[in-house]
N, C-alpha and C positions, 0 to 999 in steps of 0.2 A: 500091168505098168505103172499104171497112175501112183501105187502105193509105193514103188520103189521112186517114181520121178518127184513127188513129193512129201518124201519122210526127210528129207533134209530141210525141211520149211516148215513142215508140220508136225505134228503129232496124229498120224495116221493109223487107224484101225480100219482093216478091211474081213469083207466075208463075201462069201459064194453062194450062200444059199438065204433063200427069202422066207424059209422057214422060223417063225418067230422075232422077224427081222426090227419089229417095231418096240418089241422089249429089250433087244438090243441096243437099239439105238436111247432107249430111255436109260439104261443101265449106261451107258457110254458117253452121255449128255454132251454130242458132239455141237460146234459151231454152225457145220455146215455136211448137211449128207449130198453126196452124190450117189444119186438112184437109175439106174437104168431100167428103162422102160419094158424091153422082152425078158423074162427072167423064166428059168424052167416051172418054178411050181406056182406063181403068180404074175400078175400081171403089175408093173411097176407104180400105174394112175393110180392103182387102187391103194399100192402102199400110201402113196402120197397123200391120199384122202385120209388114210388111216391116222398119217403121222398130223396132219391138218385139223381131224377132229379131235386127236389127243391132246391138242396145245401143245406141243414141246415147241421149243426154244428154237431149236436147230432150222437151218434155211437150208432149202432143199433144191439142188441143182439136179434137174432130167438130162439124162444123156440118153441118144435116140438113134438108132439109124435110118429112122422114119424122116427123110428130108421134107415132109409135105407141112405147109401151117397147121393144121388139123391137130395134130398132137400138140407141139407146141402151145397152140391156143386153149386147147382143154387144161394143159398142165397150169400155164397161166392164171387161167381162171380158179383155178384148185386153188391154188395159193403158192405156187411154184416161185422160187425166188429169179432161177434163170434157168437155160436148157443149154445143151450141146449137141449137134450134129455129128454122128460117127459118120468116115473117119475124122480126128478132130486134132487140131495142133496143140503141144504140150505149152507154148505159151501161149493159147487162148485161152486155156485151162487155168493157165496161173493168173491171169486178167481177171476173168472170171469173178476167182476167187479173192482176190486184191479189192476188187470192186464190192465187193458183198461186204467182206470185212470191215471196208472203208465205212460202209453205209451204216453200219451195227453199231462202229463207235461213234460214227455222229449224233447216231442215236440215244447215246448213252451219255454222251457229252451235253445235250440236250435234256435228254431227263435230271442228270446231275446238276446243269446248272436251275432247271426249274426245283427242283427240291434244296437247292443251296440259296435261293433267293427268298423262298418261303419261312425257310425252319434259322437262317442266321441273321435275320434283321434284328435280333435282339442279342446278337452275338460279336457284336463291333466292338472293337480294341478300343474303349473309351479310357480318356486318363490325362489327366492337364501337371501330375508330378513330375518333376525331375527323374523319378524313380523309373517311371513308365516311360518318359522317353528313353532313359538310358537301356532299359531292357529293349525297345524295339531298335534300336541302334543296335546293338550286340546282334540280336535275332536274324537283321538284315544280312549281317555280313556273312554270320552261316549258311541261311538259306542261302545266299548268293553263290557260295562256295561249292555249291553240290556234293554237300556232304551226305554220309551214309546214317549217323547216328545222331541224335541231341538227346538230353538228359532234360526235363525241368521238373523243378522239385518245388513244392509249396505247400501251404495247411490247406484242406478241404474246401473247398468255394471261392480261393484268390484267383481263380481265373486261368488256371496251366491249359488249360483245352483252348483258352482263346489266342493266348502265344500259340500255342503251337498249329491253332489254324493260322495266323499271320503269318507263319514260317514259309505256310504252303503257298500261303496266297503271293508272298515275296518270290520263291519258288515258280510258281506258275508265270508271274508277270517276265521274270529274268528266261523263261524261256521260251517268252513271244505269246503269253496267253493262251495258249489251245488247253485242250483237256487235260486235265491233272487228276486222276480220283486224291481221294482223301477218306479213310477208312478207320473205324475209330474202331476198338473192342476193351471192355473192362476185364482185366486180369483178375478181378476180385469176384465177379458174378458168374464165372462158369468152373467145372469141376474141370481137374488136373486134364482129362481125357477129353472132355469136351473143348477145352480150349488147346490142346495140341492140333484136335479134328479140325477147329476152327482156322486158326494160325498156318498151318501147313497143309491141311487137305488130308484125305482118305484115298485108299481105293476101295472097290466093291468086296465085299467081306472083311476087311480088317478089323470089323468087331460088328455084333449084334446088330445093330441099327443102320450099317453101313452099307444102303440097298443100293446102291448105285456111286461109281466115281465123282470125287468134289475135289474143286479147287479150294485152295486155302486162302486165305486173307493175304498174306504176300504176293500170292500169285495175282489176285485180283487187283491192288494197290500199284501193279506194274507201273512204271513210270512217274510214280505218285507217292504218297505218304501213306504210312501204316502208323496210327497214334495208339500204344498202349498203355493204357488209363491203368494208374495204380500196379506198375511192374511191381512194386515191393511186396506183393502179394502174390506173386508166383511162385510154386514150387522150385526146390531146386532142382528135380528131377529135368523139369522142363526147362528153368534157368541153362542147363547143359545144351540142352537141343537148340536153344535160341543163340547161344554163344557161337555154335556150330555155323547158324543159320548168317550171321553177323562176319564171321571170318570169311566163310568160303564163298558168301554171294550166292547162295544155291538151297533149297530147299527139298525136302524129300516126303512124298506123301505117306502116312501113316499108313503100313502093311503094304508099302512101295519098295522098289529098289533101284529107280531112276534118282538121280539127281539132277534138278528143274534149276536152271540161271534165272537170279531175280535182277530187276533194277530196281528197287525200290527202299526209298529214305524211313527209314524208323526212327519216330519219335516216342519216348519213354516219358509218363509222368510219373509222379509217387508222392505223397504228404509224409512216409518214414523220412528219416535219417536213415537212408543206405550205407553209410560208412558204420554207424552203430550196429546194423543188421550185418554186416559182414563180419564185422568184431565178435559178434552172437555166433556168428556160422550160420544166420540165417538166409544169407543173401551171397553169392559166391563170389570172391575177391575179382576173379579174372572178369567175370561179366560186368561189376562194376565200373573196373577200370575203362575196359571197353566203350559203355557207354558214357562215360564224365568226362571222354577228352572234350567233347563241345556241351558244357552244361548253363543251366541256366535256373536263377533262382527267381521266384515270385515271391516277394516279401506281402504279409500279409496287409488287408486293409487298414487296419490301425496302424502300419509303419508309414502311411502314404496318406495322411487326411486329406492333404488337398484334393484326391479324386474323387471323394466321398459327396459334396455338393453336384461335381460334374457328373457323376454315376447315376445318381439321384435326379438330375433335370431331364438325363438321356432315358430313364426308367419310367419316369412319368410320361415325358412325349408319347414315347412307345405304347405303353400300354392305355392310354386314352385315346391315341388309335385305334388300338386292338379291340377295345372294349367299347368303342363308339362314345365314350364320355366327354361330351365337350363343356362341362363344366369345370372340372379339374384343369387351371392352366399352370400354376408354379407354387413353389413353396415360399412362405413366408422365411426373412433371417432368420429369425430367432428358432421356428423350425428346423431350417438349415443349420443353425447352429448346435442343436441336439443330436442332429444324424452325426454332424463330425465328429461332438466331444463323444459318440460312444465307440466303444470299442470294437464291435462288429465280430465277435467269436466265428460266427459263419461266413464271414467276407464278405463278397459280392455276393456271394447267392443269396446270403441272408438279407443283405439290402434290396435286393432285386423283387426279393418276396414279401417285401415288407411294403415295398410302393405298388406292389400289384394288388395288395392286397388293401392299400387305400385305394387307389383308382375305382376299385367295383364297388367298396363302399361309403366313400364319402360322396358327395356333391358341391362341397363350397368351393368358389373359382381361387381362395388360396388355401393351400394346406398349413393349419396354424399349429402350435404345441398342442392345444386339448384335442387335434385331431389322433394325434401319434399314441403307440400303446403306451401302458402305464409302467412296463417294465425298461422302457425305451426313457422316457423323462423322469420315474423317479418319485413322481407328485401324486402318486394313488393316496388319494387322503390323506396327504401329511405326510406319508412315506419318503424318507430323506434316499439320497444315493448310496447304496452297501458298497462296503468296499469288499474286494475280491472274497470268496469264504465266508460272509458275512449276510445274515438274511436277519432283517429287521421289519416289527410288526408293527403297522401304522395304527396309531389312536383308536382310528374308526374301526379297525379291521379290514380284513378283507378274504374274498373267498378262496378258500384252499384249493378247489376245482379250478379255480383262474388260472392260478399259480403252477399247479398241477400241469394242466393244458399247454401254460407258455414254456414251463421248463421242456415237456415234449416234444412240442414244436420245433424249439432250438435245437436238442438234441437229433432230430432228424436231419435238421438243415445242416448242421454239423456234420452229420456222417453220410450226408448226400444221400441220406433216404435210405440208407444200409441199416436194416432194424438190428440185427445182429449188432453190428457195431453200435448204435445208438441206446440199444438195451445197457452195453458195456458203458457207456458215459455215464446213463442213471444208475446205474449199479441194482439194476432188477435183471429178470428171467427174460427171454425173449417171449416168452407165453403171457407174462402180463403186460407186458409192452403192448402186443397185439389186443389183448384187452381193453388196454387203455383208448388205444388209438381209435380204435371201437366205440368203447364209451364216450370219447369225445367229439365224434363223426369227422376224423382227421381221414379217412379212406380218401375222401376226395383229394387230399392235398399231397397224396401219395404219387 
């Protein structure tokens, strides 16, 4: 009876046997379990105890024909979320379920806000240039319109994720400031099979390691934003499935047959030229057109020089507080001029990493040019600033290890610490790069 009544609002699974019930609960991964106290094979209180001891995340509601307080108190002490006495009213059951779900959402919101507060303090959208102001204005219009997709392009380290998070913040504020998930995944970091499972979820037994049902990120981001980072690296076969999700606004678990409705905004980012990838046949034209309806390009830092000193001061204050360095206060005008003159091939990420290094290693109140690395100032014992593609040996000579280490660091920053990409930039093998990283003690920077 409960299955019939609740199936219209919930995904319901039922069993009338207590045999192996805890194992079934593990495989089903439910949010709520309605558990009868009087079962033919076992006592429901014993099953409740086993569920609690197994640390399963499900909330348990006990069903009992015993209207005495003793059973209810025992169940609540063991960890039951609530209990219902039979015969019960269907509306009463629904109210109990709604209350439990609401409490769980509030817990998730608190956890999310705490995580956001701790992780995003260094991810503010900082910038004084007209370019940043125009981008923020454009993103605000897109976010307030509640569109379903947005594409953000730009070089690695330019700040694409920050603009995606800014869109999420505008959406959340427009909706009244309540809980709105933001879930991110890097499309280049997983195999095609794993990425499909992460995005769309899977059914138990869909593949070798699928030991239980699993919700995908599109479902977990319901009502919020899913960020697909580096979507240009997604395989063509998976692109077709993603297009179907965007067009039909449903997902289907790997190995499943049911279409699950979703209400999730997808933001995709890439440092690749997708139009060129379409021409080469490496990216689906229909998916590109679907995503690029609302399109934002984040220019590299070298094209918005006004942002460099503002970002540098922000990172200096941020890391001085994080590392409790009360000595370092500011950059000298000369040091800021050198920072602004640099092209920053690794963009904002490279600048942030440099400032963090300065805060950790320096103790002067004012950061002067001599505190900046030689590769930035070009002053290494008489070395003049080289032109692009030109390497000039200083009169006094220079350590090859120092040059090599600096180039590896820059390659890792530019490749977002993707060793395969960094090896290609340096035109060396992956194994050689791993050896050099170990040689120069760069594992900590990973």
